[in-house]
Steps between C-alpha positions, in 0.01 A plus 500: 500500500419158638180405675621385838275415795515848653408670174216251441363568849514875434317459170223306676474792745473748215230286337298491824513878546413568137215248505353662813528846349346387171217325687441822691487706181257251343290517819541127554671570832419795720782684670282467812522119479762349734638300207631817331749599773575131560600457134711815515668378819577158351629650178721752677649236727582283201663794323704566814623139490629565149681811625711277722680378186512836321506784754337825390445763771215691329312173442552392861363834619188487280431134585546566873245781474269275297522230769429753776201649317362152425531395864328823604219428252453145628501608864264786425252259337530264794435779752206638300326166461140523612438299812192281492269551796459215741196283436255488786 
């Protein structure tokens, strides 16, 4: 097993997802923070790049779902942002 560029990119994606999850478990990063779904989105996209070189249907399915859920989470946070009242 060699460490080619695609595999290295996928490993970076795995590291990002695991770091975000660990930070969430340690309460360093709230799941309500926009950075949590952003990290999951970035990690999943990087893993999907690695799947270009070594196709695996179950992994593509789970990463596609992970991307969709992460985008939903980011959009949901954007839509729920409190709007500051206009200053008079």
